[in-house]
C-alpha positions in Angstrom: 7.4 -211.4 134.4 5.8 -208.1 133.1 6.7 -207.2 129.7 6.4 -203.4 130.1 9.1 -201.0 131.7 8.1 -201.1 135.4 9.6 -199.4 138.4 8.8 -200.7 142.0 9.0 -198.0 144.8 9.2 -200.0 148.4 8.3 -197.7 151.3 8.5 -198.9 155.0 11.5 -199.6 157.4 13.9 -202.3 157.2 12.9 -204.7 160.0 14.8 -207.8 159.2 18.2 -207.3 157.7 18.8 -210.8 156.3 15.4 -210.7 154.5 16.3 -207.2 153.1 19.6 -208.5 151.9 17.7 -211.3 150.2 15.3 -208.7 148.6 18.5 -206.5 147.6 19.7 -209.8 145.6 16.2 -210.0 144.0 16.2 -206.3 143.2 19.8 -206.6 141.5 18.5 -209.6 139.4 15.4 -207.7 137.8 15.6 -207.7 134.0 16.5 -204.3 132.4 13.2 -202.9 131.9 12.1 -203.1 135.7 13.5 -201.6 138.4 13.2 -201.3 142.3 14.0 -198.7 144.7 13.7 -198.4 148.5 12.2 -195.1 149.2 12.7 -195.6 153.0 9.8 -195.0 155.8 7.5 -191.9 155.5 5.0 -190.4 157.8 1.3 -191.2 158.0 0.6 -187.7 156.8 2.7 -188.3 153.7 1.2 -191.4 152.8 -1.9 -190.2 150.7 0.2 -187.9 148.6 2.9 -190.4 148.1 0.1 -193.3 147.2 -1.4 -190.7 144.4 1.8 -190.2 142.8 2.1 -193.8 141.9 0.2 -195.8 139.2 -0.4 -198.9 141.1 -0.2 -200.3 144.7 1.1 -203.5 144.9 0.7 -205.6 148.2 -0.3 -209.4 147.2 -0.1 -210.5 151.1 -1.3 -213.8 152.0 -4.3 -212.3 153.9 -5.5 -209.1 155.6 -8.7 -208.8 158.2 -9.4 -205.1 156.5 -6.3 -203.8 154.7 -5.8 -200.4 156.2 -3.0 -199.5 153.4 -5.2 -200.9 150.7 -8.0 -198.7 151.5 -5.6 -195.7 151.9 -4.4 -196.7 148.3 -8.1 -196.7 147.1 -9.0 -193.5 148.9 -5.9 -191.7 147.2 -7.4 -192.9 143.7 -4.7 -195.3 143.0 -6.0 -199.0 141.7 -4.3 -201.7 143.7 -2.9 -205.1 142.9 -3.4 -207.4 145.9 -4.0 -211.1 146.9 -7.3 -212.6 147.1 -7.7 -213.2 150.7 -8.7 -209.7 151.8 -12.1 -208.3 151.9 -11.4 -206.2 149.0 -13.0 -208.4 146.1 -13.9 -207.8 142.6 -11.9 -205.1 141.9 -11.5 -205.5 138.3 -15.2 -205.0 137.9 -15.1 -201.7 139.9 -12.2 -200.7 137.8 -10.4 -200.4 141.0 -7.6 -202.9 140.7 -7.4 -206.9 140.8 -7.5 -209.0 143.3 -5.6 -211.9 142.6 -4.5 -215.6 143.9 -1.6 -215.3 146.1 1.4 -216.7 144.3 -0.1 -215.9 140.7 2.8 -214.3 139.5 1.7 -214.5 135.8 -1.7 -212.9 136.7 0.1 -210.1 138.6 2.5 -209.5 135.6 -0.6 -209.5 133.2 -2.5 -207.2 135.4 0.7 -204.7 135.3 0.8 -205.0 131.5 -3.0 -204.6 131.1 -3.0 -201.3 133.2 0.3 -199.9 131.4 -1.4 -200.8 128.1 -4.6 -198.3 129.0 -4.7 -195.3 127.5 -4.5 -192.2 130.0 -8.4 -191.7 129.6 -8.8 -195.3 130.8 -6.2 -195.2 133.6 -8.0 -192.1 134.7 -11.3 -194.0 135.0 -9.4 -196.7 137.1 -8.3 -193.8 139.2 -11.9 -192.7 139.8 -12.8 -196.4 140.3 -10.3 -196.6 143.0 -11.7 -193.8 144.6 -15.3 -194.7 144.1 -14.7 -198.2 145.7 -13.4 -196.4 148.8 -16.2 -193.8 149.0 -18.4 -196.8 148.6 -17.0 -198.8 151.5 -17.5 -195.7 153.7 -21.0 -195.4 152.8 -22.1 -198.8 153.4 -19.9 -199.4 156.5 -21.9 -199.7 159.5 -18.8 -198.5 161.5 -20.1 -195.0 162.0 -23.3 -195.8 163.3 -21.6 -198.6 165.6 -19.0 -196.0 166.8 -21.7 -193.2 167.7 -24.1 -196.1 169.5 -20.7 -196.7 171.4 -20.0 -193.3 172.1 -23.5 -192.5 173.4 -23.3 -195.9 175.5 -20.3 -194.4 177.2 -21.7 -191.1 178.0 -25.2 -192.9 178.8 -27.2 -190.9 176.8 -29.7 -192.3 174.1 -28.3 -191.9 170.4 -30.5 -189.8 168.3 
């Protein structure tokens, strides 16, 4: 449904052959200005560079308890297009991406069109916004203090 030329790169293993065959049929039916390619599985170490090479990260999943891949994309400076059932919310206001209602194909296409229409300087601002969103989460997260407290309890020393 997007109106701009778009290329979808799919990373990961094929876990269900029947599902993958259905995906391939959908890929073959895409309009001429949209393409999709399977890039197979990559190592964890290669993920940040791969994410940084792409304009957007798309994963409109039904829900995520955190969304580690979403965080990795933001940390790589790649804006995300995700479902609205994750902890990552209000992304457009941060110029970090879009959190859209799951199943909103029109909204997803509009977000792709919107991003593609941005001048390169504004796309750079969205990349900065993505990185800033990840940095803000790290700075605001109680995880570091909680892990330090747990560590010190394990070694039976008071945290300082």
